[in-house]
NURO-531496 format. One line per field, with one value per atom (N, C-alpha, C, O, CB): atom name; z, x, y. Coordinates in Angstrom, 3 decimals, m for minus. Glycine has a CB too. Layout:
N
at: c(CA; ...)
Z: c(Z; ...)
X: c(X; ...)
Y: c(Y; ...)
This chain:
151
at: c(N; CA; C; O; CB; N; CA; C; O; CB; N; CA; C; O; CB; N; CA; C; O; CB; N; CA; C; O; CB; N; CA; C; O; CB; N; CA; C; O; CB; N; CA; C; O; CB; N; CA; C; O; CB; N; CA; C; O; CB; N; CA; C; O; CB; N; CA; C; O; CB; N; CA; C; O; CB; N; CA; C; O; CB; N; CA; C; O; CB; N; CA; C; O; CB; N; CA; C; O; CB; N; CA; C; O; CB; N; CA; C; O; CB; N; CA; C; O; CB; N; CA; C; O; CB; N; CA; C; O; CB; N; CA; C; O; CB; N; CA; C; O; CB; N; CA; C; O; CB; N; CA; C; O; CB; N; CA; C; O; CB; N; CA; C; O; CB; N; CA; C; O; CB; N; CA; C; O; CB; N; CA; C; O; CB; N; CA; C; O; CB; N; CA; C; O; CB; N; CA; C; O; CB; N; CA; C; O; CB; N; CA; C; O; CB; N; CA; C; O; CB; N; CA; C; O; CB; N; CA; C; O; CB; N; CA; C; O; CB; N; CA; C; O; CB; N; CA; C; O; CB; N; CA; C; O; CB; N; CA; C; O; CB; N; CA; C; O; CB; N; CA; C; O; CB; N; CA; C; O; CB; N; CA; C; O; CB; N; CA; C; O; CB; N; CA; C; O; CB; N; CA; C; O; CB; N; CA; C; O; CB; N; CA; C; O; CB; N; CA; C; O; CB; N; CA; C; O; CB; N; CA; C; O; CB; N; CA; C; O; CB; N; CA; C; O; CB; N; CA; C; O; CB; N; CA; C; O; CB; N; CA; C; O; CB; N; CA; C; O; CB; N; CA; C; O; CB; N; CA; C; O; CB; N; CA; C; O; CB; N; CA; C; O; CB; N; CA; C; O; CB; N; CA; C; O; CB; N; CA; C; O; CB; N; CA; C; O; CB; N; CA; C; O; CB; N; CA; C; O; CB; N; CA; C; O; CB; N; CA; C; O; CB; N; CA; C; O; CB; N; CA; C; O; CB; N; CA; C; O; CB; N; CA; C; O; CB; N; CA; C; O; CB; N; CA; C; O; CB; N; CA; C; O; CB; N; CA; C; O; CB; N; CA; C; O; CB; N; CA; C; O; CB; N; CA; C; O; CB; N; CA; C; O; CB; N; CA; C; O; CB; N; CA; C; O; CB; N; CA; C; O; CB; N; CA; C; O; CB; N; CA; C; O; CB; N; CA; C; O; CB; N; CA; C; O; CB; N; CA; C; O; CB; N; CA; C; O; CB; N; CA; C; O; CB; N; CA; C; O; CB; N; CA; C; O; CB; N; CA; C; O; CB; N; CA; C; O; CB; N; CA; C; O; CB; N; CA; C; O; CB; N; CA; C; O; CB; N; CA; C; O; CB; N; CA; C; O; CB; N; CA; C; O; CB; N; CA; C; O; CB; N; CA; C; O; CB; N; CA; C; O; CB; N; CA; C; O; CB; N; CA; C; O; CB; N; CA; C; O; CB; N; CA; C; O; CB; N; CA; C; O; CB; N; CA; C; O; CB; N; CA; C; O; CB; N; CA; C; O; CB; N; CA; C; O; CB; N; CA; C; O; CB; N; CA; C; O; CB; N; CA; C; O; CB; N; CA; C; O; CB; N; CA; C; O; CB; N; CA; C; O; CB; N; CA; C; O; CB; N; CA; C; O; CB; N; CA; C; O; CB; N; CA; C; O; CB; N; CA; C; O; CB; N; CA; C; O; CB; N; CA; C; O; CB; N; CA; C; O; CB; N; CA; C; O; CB; N; CA; C; O; CB; N; CA; C; O; CB; N; CA; C; O; CB; N; CA; C; O; CB; N; CA; C; O; CB; N; CA; C; O; CB; N; CA; C; O; CB; N; CA; C; O; CB; N; CA; C; O; CB; N; CA; C; O; CB; N; CA; C; O; CB; N; CA; C; O; CB; N; CA; C; O; CB; N; CA; C; O; CB; N; CA; C; O; CB; N; CA; C; O; CB; N; CA; C; O; CB; N; CA; C; O; CB)
Z: c(0.044; m0.158; 0.292; 1.348; 0.117; m1.204; m0.414; m0.206; m1.170; 0.176; 0.719; 1.807; 1.520; 2.356; 2.988; 0.015; m0.554; m1.300; m1.675; m1.507; m1.351; m1.702; m0.733; m1.150; m1.249; 0.558; 1.864; 2.293; 2.452; 2.477; 2.574; 2.469; 1.702; 2.179; 0.925; 0.757; m0.589; m0.356; m0.694; m2.198; 0.286; 0.181; 1.727; 2.182; m0.269; 2.764; 3.963; 3.409; 3.724; 5.961; 2.203; 2.140; 1.167; 1.570; 2.028; 0.196; m0.758; m0.633; m0.789; m1.898; m0.299; m0.182; 0.104; 0.394; 0.838; 0.041; 0.817; 2.118; 2.666; 0.023; 2.838; 3.766; 3.178; 4.072; 4.220; 1.973; 1.810; 1.306; 1.516; m0.481; 0.901; 0.635; 2.163; 2.675; m0.744; 2.571; 4.019; 4.809; 5.300; 4.822; 5.188; 5.783; 5.445; 6.170; 5.317; 3.788; 3.549; 3.606; 3.560; 2.817; 3.755; 3.854; 5.844; 5.990; 3.260; 6.694; 7.290; 7.777; 8.317; 7.254; 7.360; 7.407; 6.720; 7.123; 6.339; 5.680; 5.289; 6.367; 6.133; 3.139; 7.320; 8.193; 9.297; 9.794; 8.835; 9.416; 10.722; 9.897; 10.556; 10.033; 8.840; 8.350; 8.380; 8.661; 6.604; 8.129; 8.336; 9.624; 9.596; 7.586; 10.697; 11.524; 12.993; 13.824; 11.515; 12.358; 13.369; 12.784; 13.431; 13.069; 11.384; 11.022; 12.194; 13.303; 8.970; 11.351; 12.379; 13.815; 14.159; 12.276; 14.607; 16.065; 15.985; 17.045; 16.573; 15.387; 15.271; 15.242; 16.166; 13.879; 13.747; 13.411; 14.904; 15.445; 11.780; 15.171; 15.961; 17.542; 18.069; 16.265; 17.900; 18.763; 19.444; 20.585; 18.493; 17.537; 17.402; 16.220; 15.141; 17.579; 16.581; 15.688; 14.371; 14.262; 16.616; 13.576; 12.959; 11.635; 10.908; 11.475; 12.047; 11.511; 10.313; 9.563; 12.413; 10.340; 9.385; 8.741; 8.692; 10.486; 7.970; 7.122; 5.912; 4.906; 6.646; 6.339; 5.825; 5.800; 5.867; 5.695; 5.657; 5.750; 6.249; 5.981; 7.259; 7.544; 7.674; 8.082; 8.166; 9.093; 8.364; 8.457; 9.926; 11.049; 8.454; 9.472; 11.138; 11.890; 11.176; 10.340; 12.300; 13.628; 13.300; 12.578; 16.486; 13.961; 13.940; 13.165; 13.508; 13.786; 11.743; 10.746; 10.030; 9.372; 9.810; 10.213; 9.461; 10.910; 10.455; 9.607; 12.041; 13.195; 12.135; 11.615; 15.123; 11.973; 11.185; 10.243; 10.386; 9.776; 9.212; 7.625; 8.090; 7.066; 6.507; 9.121; 9.149; 9.828; 9.069; 9.740; 10.699; 11.060; 10.017; 9.907; 12.017; 8.991; 8.167; 7.146; 6.072; 7.616; 6.893; 5.745; 6.136; 5.205; 5.846; 7.926; 8.057; 7.934; 7.514; 9.289; 8.179; 7.764; 6.625; 6.400; 8.286; 5.310; 3.959; 3.615; 3.098; 2.363; 4.117; 4.008; 4.198; 3.368; 4.403; 5.697; 5.759; 5.256; 5.359; 6.608; 4.468; 4.097; 2.657; 2.520; 3.882; 1.722; 0.346; 0.630; 0.032; m0.493; 1.382; 1.380; 1.810; 1.690; 2.608; 2.339; 2.687; 1.810; 1.956; 4.644; 1.205; 0.102; m1.009; m1.268; m0.952; m1.364; m3.219; m3.648; m3.971; m3.904; m3.730; m4.795; m4.493; m3.426; m5.137; m6.454; m6.712; m6.365; m5.785; m7.991; m6.421; m6.339; m5.219; m5.068; m7.230; m4.121; m2.941; m2.302; m1.140; m2.047; m3.497; m3.702; m3.833; m2.970; m5.132; m5.335; m5.165; m4.100; m3.853; m5.433; m3.435; m2.465; m1.278; m0.876; m0.747; m1.027; 0.241; m0.887; m0.325; 1.468; m2.138; m2.570; m2.957; m3.256; m4.405; m2.739; m2.594; m0.928; m0.436; m3.740; m0.541; 1.510; 1.339; 1.987; 3.469; 0.527; 0.805; 0.533; 1.066; m0.168; m0.643; m1.216; m0.136; 0.039; m2.610; 0.716; 1.096; 2.335; 2.909; 1.833; 2.554; 4.230; 3.442; 3.645; 5.153; 2.806; 2.033; 1.697; 0.875; m0.026; 1.903; 1.504; 3.009; 3.406; 0.088; 3.661; 5.411; 5.512; 6.377; 7.236; 5.276; 5.841; 4.706; 3.836; 6.053; 4.198; 2.528; 3.492; 3.884; 0.963; 3.950; 4.716; 5.614; 5.675; 5.762; 6.712; 7.668; 8.142; 9.102; 8.606; 6.289; 6.044; 5.472; 5.654; 5.325; 4.671; 4.590; 4.357; 4.429; 3.555; 4.146; 4.607; 2.986; 2.581; 6.318; 2.087; 0.874; m0.238; m1.383; 0.342; 0.430; m0.168; m0.832; m1.520; 1.177; m1.109; m1.288; m0.415; m0.104; m2.206; 0.336; 0.910; m0.542; m0.189; 2.847; m1.139; m2.035; m2.823; m3.259; m2.941; m2.800; m2.998; m2.000; m2.018; m3.126; m1.110; 0.569; 0.604; 1.273; 2.335; m0.135; 0.314; m0.841; m0.514; 0.235; m1.887; m3.124; m2.456; m2.626; m4.983; m1.988; m2.173; m1.190; m1.940; m1.864; 0.190; 0.945; 0.786; 1.019; 2.059; 0.339; m0.064; m0.870; m0.415; m0.941; m2.676; m3.421; m3.516; m4.010; m3.578; m3.037; m2.890; m2.396; m2.792; m2.259; m1.686; m1.033; m1.768; m1.282; m0.299; m3.406; m4.484; m5.134; m5.415; m4.986; m5.174; m5.968; m5.565; m6.196; m5.362; m4.373; m3.360; m3.773; m4.233; m1.400; m3.513; m3.531; m5.394; m5.901; m2.875; m5.695; m7.217; m7.068; m6.959; m8.308; m7.127; m7.415; m6.698; m7.256; m7.326; m5.129; m3.980; m4.714; m4.264; m2.307; m5.717; m6.280; m7.364; m7.562; m6.840; m7.855; m9.139; m8.426; m8.708; m9.926; m7.440; m6.609; m6.138; m6.122; m5.344; m5.761; m5.726; m6.609; m6.319; m4.951; m7.641; m9.071; m9.985; m10.676; m10.013; m9.532; m10.264; m8.680; m8.786; m10.346; m7.975; m7.206; m7.176; m7.102; m5.613; m7.268; m7.566; m8.999; m9.105; m7.604; m9.916; m11.315; m11.470; m12.218; m11.973; m10.330; m10.870; m9.461; m9.693; m10.347; m8.729; m7.757; m9.156; m9.818; m6.542; m9.503; m10.355; m11.978; m13.105; m10.382; m11.532; m12.703; m12.368; m13.268; m14.061; m11.204; m11.011; m9.788; m9.355; m10.926; m8.846; m7.474; m6.742; m7.240; m7.051; m5.292; m4.425; m4.608; m5.215; m2.772; m4.061; m3.978; m3.117; m2.379; m4.344; m2.343; m1.422; m1.180; m1.568; m1.707; m0.636; m0.007; 0.608; 0.520; 1.197; 1.020; 1.612; 0.648; 0.113; 3.910; 0.948; 0.130; 1.362; 2.500; m0.249; 1.149; 1.723; 0.865; m0.283; 2.048; 2.242; 1.954; 0.372; 0.020; 3.209; m0.164; m1.251; m0.728; m0.368; m2.625; m0.628; m0.559; m1.161; m0.545; m1.865; m2.000; m2.578; m1.473; m0.690; m4.090; m1.451; m0.276; 0.796; 1.261; 0.394; 1.303; 2.277; 2.570; 3.507; 3.003; 1.680; 2.173; 1.350; 1.254; 1.142; 0.920; 0.634; 2.191; 2.449; m0.515; 2.920; 4.285; 4.454; 3.712; 4.963; 5.684; 6.719; 7.624; 8.122; 7.581; 7.737; 9.294; 10.535; 10.609; 9.292; 11.431; 12.744; 13.388; 14.506; 12.491)
X: c(0.688; 0.268; 0.996; 1.588; m0.719; 0.746; 0.602; 0.919; 0.604; 0.607; 1.593; 1.164; 1.472; 1.440; 1.500; 1.998; 1.671; 0.498; 0.163; 2.651; 0.036; m1.691; m2.521; m2.963; m2.093; m2.745; m2.925; m2.933; m3.890; m2.349; m1.734; m1.022; m2.275; m3.226; 0.992; m2.038; m3.006; m4.234; m4.986; m2.778; m4.966; m6.275; m6.444; m7.575; m7.307; m4.843; m5.813; m6.165; m7.055; m4.732; m4.591; m4.486; m5.265; m5.772; m3.289; m5.663; m6.125; m7.732; m8.573; m5.451; m7.967; m9.540; m10.310; m9.925; m9.867; m11.566; m12.825; m13.182; m12.330; m13.770; m14.801; m15.076; m14.909; m14.476; m16.654; m15.201; m15.763; m13.030; m12.174; m17.959; m13.096; m11.488; m10.764; m10.341; m10.549; m10.674; m9.805; m10.278; m9.250; m10.589; m11.481; m12.283; m11.403; m10.625; m13.863; m12.009; m10.739; m9.385; m8.940; m10.630; m8.721; m7.893; m7.392; m6.321; m8.257; m8.012; m8.153; m8.030; m7.114; m8.657; m9.642; m9.693; m8.241; m7.675; m11.214; m8.107; m6.402; m5.281; m4.169; m5.437; m5.308; m4.104; m4.658; m4.026; m3.777; m5.392; m6.753; m5.774; m5.021; m9.760; m5.905; m5.884; m4.082; m3.656; m6.771; m3.229; m2.319; m1.728; m0.544; m2.073; m2.043; m1.733; m1.499; m0.677; m2.638; m3.108; m3.783; m2.699; m1.979; m5.810; m2.812; m1.766; m0.446; m0.298; m0.887; 0.421; 1.580; 1.525; 2.221; 2.130; 1.074; 0.564; 0.157; 0.358; m0.814; m0.152; m0.872; 0.286; 0.603; m1.860; 0.982; 2.098; 3.514; 4.129; 2.278; 3.670; 4.618; 4.330; 5.258; 4.172; 2.882; 2.370; 2.283; 2.460; 1.653; 1.727; 1.955; 2.890; 2.949; 1.048; 3.739; 4.968; 4.100; 3.720; 6.130; 3.953; 2.933; 5.007; 5.880; 0.836; 4.732; 5.691; 5.534; 6.369; 6.020; 4.037; 2.673; 2.225; 1.016; 0.954; 2.474; 1.605; 0.997; 1.551; 2.357; m0.478; m0.938; m1.769; m2.994; m0.581; m0.800; m1.148; m2.475; m3.139; 0.027; m3.068; m4.373; m5.067; m4.313; m4.363; m6.654; m7.281; m6.608; m6.263; m8.689; m6.622; m5.662; m7.213; m8.139; m4.223; m7.239; m8.840; m8.006; m8.399; m8.724; m7.075; m6.286; m6.561; m7.083; m5.008; m6.338; m6.055; m7.781; m8.186; m4.572; m8.586; m9.865; m10.512; m10.709; m10.846; m10.638; m10.962; m10.384; m11.083; m9.808; m9.313; m8.103; m9.226; m9.616; m6.773; m9.443; m10.630; m11.709; m12.391; m10.733; m12.575; m13.666; m13.823; m14.596; m14.034; m13.544; m13.499; m13.225; m14.012; m12.602; m11.911; m12.202; m12.872; m12.571; m10.834; m13.591; m14.791; m16.043; m16.616; m15.537; m16.503; m17.597; m17.152; m18.052; m18.330; m16.212; m16.121; m15.915; m15.987; m15.373; m15.457; m15.109; m17.187; m18.010; m13.305; m17.368; m18.652; m19.774; m20.576; m18.908; m19.537; m20.181; m19.868; m20.714; m20.398; m18.549; m18.255; m19.279; m20.165; m16.434; m19.029; m19.669; m20.863; m21.557; m19.396; m21.324; m23.327; m23.860; m24.984; m24.241; m22.771; m23.095; m22.013; m22.130; m22.749; m21.335; m20.361; m21.630; m22.705; m18.891; m21.248; m21.408; m20.327; m19.722; m22.080; m19.782; m19.181; m19.061; m19.189; m18.100; m18.577; m19.189; m17.941; m18.409; m19.905; m16.581; m15.557; m14.949; m13.737; m14.899; m16.066; m15.969; m16.993; m17.398; m15.536; m17.377; m18.215; m17.057; m16.853; m19.248; m16.282; m15.122; m14.341; m13.779; m14.673; m14.605; m12.613; m13.255; m12.680; m11.864; m14.854; m15.189; m15.565; m15.372; m16.827; m15.986; m16.599; m14.268; m14.023; m18.144; m13.467; m12.726; m12.187; m11.267; m11.461; m12.809; m12.162; m13.009; m12.951; m12.388; m13.933; m15.465; m14.922; m15.024; m17.062; m13.888; m13.063; m12.062; m11.727; m12.033; m11.615; m10.042; m10.678; m10.021; m8.727; m12.268; m12.742; m13.226; m12.926; m14.708; m13.835; m14.657; m13.276; m13.572; m15.848; m12.371; m11.388; m10.929; m10.658; m10.205; m10.797; m10.377; m12.197; m12.658; m9.911; m12.958; m14.448; m14.000; m14.300; m15.747; m13.640; m13.142; m12.586; m13.220; m11.858; m11.530; m10.034; m11.007; m11.077; m8.520; m12.191; m11.971; m12.812; m13.004; m11.603; m13.582; m14.426; m13.932; m14.770; m15.410; m12.693; m12.320; m10.440; m9.770; m13.271; m10.255; m8.148; m8.125; m6.966; m6.867; m8.912; m8.261; m7.849; m7.593; m9.061; m7.810; m7.560; m5.975; m6.301; m7.685; m4.842; m3.874; m3.433; m4.280; m3.948; m1.911; m2.341; m1.272; m0.904; m2.048; m1.028; m0.719; m1.938; m1.787; m0.035; m3.046; m4.366; m5.156; m5.642; m5.106; m4.994; m5.544; m4.785; m5.138; m5.127; m3.682; m2.330; m2.823; m3.448; 0.020; m2.827; m3.259; m4.681; m5.064; m3.427; m5.193; m7.345; m6.586; m5.748; m9.187; m6.197; m6.525; m5.511; m5.879; m6.497; m4.256; m2.960; m3.799; m4.691; m1.247; m3.639; m4.308; m5.098; m4.653; m4.747; m6.311; m7.150; m6.896; m7.505; m7.942; m6.149; m5.110; m4.108; m3.721; m4.169; m3.725; m3.168; m4.609; m4.623; m2.778; m5.255; m6.864; m7.427; m7.798; m8.321; m7.296; m8.058; m7.104; m7.422; m8.097; m5.487; m4.818; m4.969; m5.332; m2.777; m4.726; m4.922; m6.822; m6.987; m4.986; m7.806; m8.560; m8.902; m9.382; m9.444; m8.343; m8.273; m7.179; m7.198; m7.807; m6.210; m5.622; m6.403; m6.409; m4.675; m6.995; m7.779; m8.922; m8.957; m8.506; m9.858; m10.756; m10.305; m10.898; m10.979; m8.927; m8.864; m8.504; m8.471; m8.197; m8.286; m7.512; m9.464; m9.660; m6.558; m10.309; m11.617; m11.855; m11.832; m13.285; m11.969; m12.853; m12.334; m13.005; m12.935; m10.811; m9.767; m10.228; m10.390; m8.206; m10.399; m10.730; m12.442; m12.922; m10.739; m12.864; m14.639; m14.357; m14.229; m16.852; m14.345; m13.564; m13.370; m14.261; m11.309; m11.993; m11.975; m12.655; m12.330; m10.640; m13.370; m13.918; m15.943; m16.774; m13.048; m16.177; m18.037; m17.614; m18.673; m19.344; m16.631; m16.473; m16.654; m16.515; m17.637; m17.037; m16.917; m18.719; m19.714; m16.395; m18.555; m19.792; m20.398; m20.392; m19.757; m21.321; m21.856; m21.038; m21.664; m23.437; m19.870; m19.343; m20.362; m20.450; m18.734; m20.724; m21.973; m23.910; m24.596; m22.286; m24.014; m25.316; m26.415; m25.950; m25.690; m27.687; m28.279; m29.883; m29.957; m27.887; m31.334; m32.576; m32.639; m31.987; m33.724; m33.296; m34.129; m35.577; m36.332; m34.498; m36.024; m36.793; m38.163; m39.229; m36.113; m38.043; m39.487; m39.683; m40.631; m39.580; m38.051; m38.288; m38.949; m39.943; m36.785; m38.605; m39.655; m40.132; m40.008; m39.656; m40.929; m42.590; m43.427; m44.654; m43.258; m42.816; m43.191; m43.213; m44.359; m42.196; m42.568; m42.121; m43.595; m44.421; m41.431; m44.147; m45.258; m44.899; m43.812; m45.470; m46.291; m45.558; m46.454; m47.625; m45.966; m45.383; m45.935; m46.176; m46.641; m47.676)
Y: c(m0.775; 0.064; 1.198; 1.422; m0.097; 2.162; 3.169; 3.993; 4.691; 3.133; 4.776; 5.783; 6.693; 7.595; 5.740; 6.994; 8.672; 9.272; 10.396; 9.054; 8.091; 7.533; 8.433; 9.504; 5.585; 8.024; 8.345; 9.336; 10.095; 7.953; 9.488; 11.675; 12.400; 13.019; 12.130; 12.192; 12.974; 12.693; 13.606; 12.475; 11.395; 11.773; 12.406; 12.583; 10.456; 12.845; 13.162; 15.078; 15.868; 12.864; 15.218; 16.500; 16.835; 17.882; 16.960; 16.625; 17.137; 16.950; 17.836; 16.600; 15.526; 15.015; 15.974; 17.107; 13.997; 15.569; 15.721; 15.039; 14.341; 15.384; 15.244; 14.538; 12.524; 11.797; 15.229; 11.903; 10.427; 10.069; 9.209; 10.207; 10.929; 10.425; 10.626; 9.589; 11.574; 11.306; 12.233; 10.921; 10.456; 14.267; 10.033; 9.575; 7.966; 7.345; 10.038; 7.596; 6.343; 5.773; 4.625; 6.171; 7.296; 7.752; 7.146; 6.557; 9.270; 7.328; 7.144; 5.965; 5.344; 7.593; 5.647; 3.954; 2.888; 1.872; 3.550; 3.664; 2.493; 3.077; 2.605; 2.839; 3.851; 3.986; 2.866; 1.934; 5.726; 3.074; 1.663; 0.313; m0.404; 1.501; 0.201; m1.184; m1.366; m2.486; m1.356; m0.411; m0.427; m0.116; m0.452; 0.007; 0.366; 0.600; m0.970; m1.356; 1.735; m1.386; m2.583; m3.686; m4.447; m3.074; m3.530; m5.024; m4.920; m5.433; m4.936; m3.985; m3.917; m4.053; m5.008; m2.802; m3.582; m3.954; m5.473; m6.067; m2.975; m5.920; m7.259; m8.301; m9.050; m7.366; m8.191; m8.638; m8.233; m9.151; m7.864; m7.165; m6.648; m8.090; m8.703; m4.568; m8.239; m8.842; m10.262; m10.689; m8.576; m11.104; m11.932; m12.429; m11.840; m12.217; m13.765; m14.233; m14.913; m16.079; m15.527; m13.974; m14.983; m16.043; m15.567; m13.451; m17.185; m18.004; m18.868; m19.374; m18.721; m18.904; m20.363; m19.213; m19.440; m21.551; m17.625; m16.841; m17.574; m18.018; m15.686; m17.579; m18.211; m18.803; m18.714; m18.492; m19.701; m22.005; m22.277; m23.279; m23.196; m20.605; m21.722; m20.258; m19.289; m23.405; m20.064; m19.192; m18.106; m18.472; m19.856; m17.076; m15.946; m15.379; m14.992; m13.685; m15.387; m14.816; m13.049; m12.133; m15.786; m13.127; m11.596; m10.910; m9.849; m11.456; m11.192; m10.421; m10.537; m9.578; m11.043; m11.630; m11.810; m10.082; m8.955; m14.209; m10.316; m8.877; m7.744; m6.874; m8.860; m7.885; m6.866; m5.724; m4.565; m8.084; m6.880; m6.910; m6.888; m6.918; m8.260; m6.848; m7.210; m5.781; m5.197; m8.617; m5.051; m3.715; m2.734; m1.793; m3.572; m2.845; m1.619; m2.541; m2.019; m0.572; m3.590; m3.786; m2.612; m2.046; m5.643; m2.224; m2.283; m0.548; 0.179; m3.210; m0.083; 1.339; 1.903; 3.111; 1.832; 0.423; 1.325; 0.941; 1.696; 0.340; m0.360; 0.162; 1.365; 1.795; m0.405; 1.797; 2.766; 3.739; 4.627; 2.967; 4.118; 5.430; 5.429; 6.273; 5.706; 4.451; 4.332; 4.367; 5.190; 3.182; 3.705; 3.960; 5.280; 5.768; 2.890; 5.730; 7.317; 8.823; 10.039; 7.351; 8.259; 9.199; 9.786; 9.246; 7.968; 10.656; 10.866; 10.911; 11.933; 12.170; 9.317; 9.144; 7.897; 7.296; 9.900; 7.277; 6.394; 5.545; 4.565; 6.416; 5.412; 4.806; 5.002; 5.157; 4.995; 4.999; 4.114; 3.381; 3.374; 4.748; 2.660; 1.545; 0.251; m0.602; 1.814; 0.385; m0.055; m0.665; m1.732; 0.668; 0.778; 0.607; m0.896; m1.907; 3.065; m0.284; m1.131; m2.612; m3.690; m0.313; m2.688; m3.706; m4.870; m6.039; m2.929; m3.851; m5.030; m5.129; m5.782; m4.972; m4.541; m5.339; m6.152; m7.197; m4.405; m5.958; m7.942; m8.670; m9.774; m8.521; m8.352; m9.744; m10.425; m11.597; m9.312; m8.844; m9.294; m10.412; m11.280; m7.670; m10.065; m10.305; m12.198; m13.375; m8.729; m11.636; m13.390; m14.202; m15.069; m13.165; m14.239; m15.279; m15.108; m16.241; m14.993; m14.512; m15.167; m15.947; m15.203; m13.236; m16.585; m16.473; m17.338; m16.521; m15.103; m18.093; m19.077; m19.846; m20.826; m18.399; m19.596; m20.457; m21.155; m22.383; m19.351; m19.864; m20.954; m21.875; m22.621; m20.547; m21.280; m22.470; m23.584; m24.467; m22.192; m24.148; m25.078; m24.642; m23.611; m25.804; m25.668; m25.434; m25.899; m25.817; m27.047; m26.294; m26.882; m26.083; m26.457; m27.779; m24.511; m23.097; m23.221; m24.189; m21.771; m23.071; m22.492; m21.618; m20.781; m22.098; m21.464; m20.401; m19.755; m18.635; m20.139; m19.888; m19.000; m17.931; m16.789; m19.853; m18.726; m18.204; m17.211; m16.080; m19.302; m18.313; m17.292; m16.105; m15.134; m18.106; m16.133; m14.409; m13.819; m12.810; m14.530; m13.964; m12.889; m12.510; m11.352; m13.676; m13.063; m12.824; m12.154; m11.653; m14.201; m11.696; m11.210; m9.581; m8.430; m12.231; m10.062; m8.680; m8.139; m7.423; m8.993; m8.451; m7.914; m6.724; m5.688; m8.559; m6.846; m5.823; m4.466; m3.472; m6.240; m4.471; m3.377; m2.264; m1.201; m4.185; m2.953; m3.072; m2.021; m0.823; m4.824; m2.632; m2.079; m0.527; 0.463; m3.242; m0.844; 0.429; 1.452; 2.549; 0.219; 0.879; 2.339; 2.884; 3.945; 2.147; 2.211; 2.454; 3.534; 4.749; 0.307; 2.476; 3.279; 5.099; 6.085; 2.379; 4.872; 5.908; 6.766; 7.911; 5.270; 6.589; 7.508; 8.699; 9.914; 6.757; 7.515; 7.757; 8.825; 10.023; 6.136; 8.156; 9.001; 10.578; 11.656; 8.162; 10.127; 11.677; 13.003; 14.199; 11.800; 12.381; 12.613; 13.410; 14.410; 10.274; 12.452; 12.838; 14.471; 15.697; 10.865; 13.933; 15.065; 16.674; 17.703; 14.590; 16.474; 17.464; 18.083; 19.299; 16.739; 17.347; 17.473; 18.402; 19.254; 15.677; 17.643; 18.380; 19.802; 21.004; 16.661; 19.443; 21.328; 21.998; 22.532; 21.290; 21.874; 22.936; 23.029; 23.406; 23.135; 22.650; 23.022; 22.790; 22.665; 21.869; 22.796; 22.915; 23.476; 23.929; 21.307; 23.770; 24.521; 23.230; 22.113; 25.859; 23.549; 22.593; 21.768; 22.164; 23.394; 20.949; 20.096; 19.751; 20.736; 19.208; 18.518; 18.173; 16.527; 15.541; 18.352; 16.362; 15.268; 13.541; 12.316; 16.142; 14.402; 13.186; 13.279; 14.150; 13.816; 11.760; 11.543; 12.349; 12.421; 9.524; 12.874; 13.096; 12.350; 11.912; 14.457; 12.458; 12.080; 12.840; 13.823; 12.588; 12.321; 13.243; 13.872; 12.969; 12.256; 14.916; 16.161; 14.650; 14.676; 18.009; 13.793; 13.233; 12.459; 12.501; 12.336; 11.254; 10.002; 10.729; 10.172; 9.202; 11.881; 12.221; 12.917; 13.707; 12.130; 12.758; 13.311; 11.776; 11.812; 15.493; 10.774; 9.592; 8.858; 8.490; 8.974; 8.656; 8.796; 8.361; 8.892; 10.327; 7.119; 7.256; 8.393; 8.684; 5.917; 9.073; 10.035; 9.360; 8.985; 12.290; 9.387; 9.597; 7.664; 7.439; 10.738)
């Protein structure tokens, strides 16, 4: 994971970009603490509960951001986090998955997330430059509010 993209998100992004940056920092930080506390000698040989819980917490954060953000690319970032989470669940279900496949399914999504976040920052900057500021988060539409039952 390229930390310069995260720094750019925190520096140049609006709300969704900054929150995604903080989610990635959370992922990196917790993973580093986990590896410092737990000696991992047989990495990816079997399902790792610690990494699963870290990915689960990041997945909850990213899906929440994606559902609330006024950006489409955040859905892709959350989707790649779901792939990493599902890889853990598949490995818990059966150890027939090769360690290389497990490692790729857990690690590779972060590379795509970095690329997508970089493009998201660039698209946000381009849109602000051409159209001015726009809202970062979705709001309920007035039509939806009118159709909700009262009382």
